[in-house]
Each structure stands twice: as C-alpha cells, then as structure tokens.
N, C-alpha and C positions, 0 to 999 in steps of 0.2 A: 539415638532419636532427635538430638537436639543442634547436632551437625549435617543433619540430613534438612531439617527444618531450615537451619540457617544458609546453607547451600540454595536449598529453591527461593528463600528471601533476597537472595543476592543476584539470583538469575534474573527475578522479578523486578529490580533496584529499578531499574531503565524505565519501566511501564507508566505508563500515564492513564488516565481517564479519559478518552476523546470523549469530545460532544458529539452526538448523534445528530444526525441532517434532518432537518425538517422534511413534510412528508412533499412540499413541493420541492425541494433540492433532489431530493430522492427520485418525483417523477421527472422531473427534470434531465437528470442524471441518466435514467432509462430509459429517457426517449430522443437519447444521445443531441440533448441541446446541450452548446456552451453559453455561459452568460450573455456574452455579446458575438451578436453577427458575425465579425470580423476577426473572433479568435477560434480556437480550436479547444476540443473536450480531451482531458488526459482522464481516465479511469484506470487505476490501479486496483485489484482485490489480491487477499492473501486467502488461500485455502489450505487443508493439512493438518493432521495431528500434530504433527513433531512442534515442538514448541509456542504451541498456539497459543500460553497465555503470556508470554512475552512478546512485549510491545517492538513492532520494527518500524523506524522512523522512516519517512519518506520527505526526501528532500528534491525539489526541482530549482535547478541552478544554482543550489547551496542554501536556498531557502526552506524551511522547515514548512511542510504541509499538513501531514496528519502523523497519525500514530495507528500501525493497524494489527489489531489479533486477528486469529484465525477463527470463524470466516468470516471477513470484514470485507469494507472496501470504502473507496472515497474516490471523488470526482473532481476535477478541479480545470477554470478553463486559461488556457496558456496564450500567450501570443504568437504569431506565426513565427517561423524562423526554426532554428537548431538548438534542443535544451537537451541539459544532460537531467536525468533521473537515482539517486543514489538514495540505496537503502542498507541501513544499520540496525543493529540491535544497539541499546546501551546498558548500563550495568554490566552483572559476570556475564549476561548471554552474549554481551559485545565483544569480550575476550574471547569465546569458543566459537563465534561466527564471523568468517570472512564477511566484511562489506561488498557490497557492487552496485557498480556503474554503468546505464544504458544509456546511449546516444538515442536520439529521434530528432524530427523535422517535423513540424507538423506546419499545415497551410489552413488559411481560413476554414472552417467548416468541418476538420477533419475530426474524425474521433478515434485516438489512439488510446488502444489497451493492453494491460501487460497484466499477467496472473505470475504471482510470486507464492514459491513453496520453499521449504524447507528440506537441504537434502541433509542429511546426516553422513558426517565422515569421521576418518581414524581420529585425525588430530585436532580438526577444527570442522565445523558445519558449515556449509555454504548457502547462501540464499539463490536459488536458479529461477529466472526471469524468463517468462515467453509471449512474445506478442502473441494476440487474441485475436482474430476476427471480430467485428462488431456487427454482429445480429442477432436473430430472435434468442438462439442458442445463449449469447452471452446474457440477452434480459433477462431470461428464465433461470440462468442461475446466479445472478446478483439479486433476482429480485425478493427471495428468502432471506438475505443478508442483510445486516444492520451497516447504514451508510456513515459512514464517519465524517461531517463535515468537514470542510478545509480550512484550514488558518490563515490563509491568503487570501 
C-alpha cells in the first residue's frame, strides 16, 4: 500500500493549486471578450477522467499561463500574430506523458479555443489537442467548469 501511495504522490508532485478566476473574469471569457480590443482571446479547457488530478502546465510562447486539472479551463488575451501553445505535465506524470505543441495565428478580436484530453498509451500517454468552434455549445460546456485565472 505504501508503494502505491508513493507512486500516486509522485505523479501529483508537479500539481499546483491554481487560483480561481473572479466572476468578472469568467463572465468576460464566456462572452468571448479579450482583455483589450486589439487582442485575441485564447481559451484552453481540459476534460476527461484519465489523469484528471495531475496538473497540466499551459505555456504560450514559452511563458507559463496556468495549470489545468480536469475539468477546468482558462482564458488569456494574446497579441495578434503567430503563437505556440505547449502543454506538459510535471512530476512523475511528466515522464509518463508526451508533451504537445500546437501553433496558432491570432487576429484582433479572434476567439481561439482548444480542448485537451489525455489518451492512454502502451509506453507513454499523450495529450490530445483539438481546436473547437467558439459558439453557444462551447459556452454551455465551459459554464459549469471552474475557470483558472491566467498568470500572465
């Protein structure tokens, strides 16, 4: 039992307690409003049961934005142009999961949304990222989730 507990704790070693967004931040995100009119809004949410307690680090252009457990989301304003979104796990979970990198181009006023899930593999798990339409269905999906405030 002790070995199992140590294994679980090692998997969660990289997990942080993210700060929940304010009601105003969540309302702005669900209204698809970037912080400034000349920016775009990037929304990333995590779903799924596999590894839900392990924190997944989100970085935009190599700058830490937030850590998401499942089901959680974050929203951050980004400047127009090309960007790279990277996702990876810390602790022992990081060694068991392949990090992922997703490029995107943002224009002023754009709303870009990505859904992240984990796919279990034989040797390594992987983070599956899919671009999602920004519509009322997305708002309905995000509304019951906790929003994690971005650090940037």
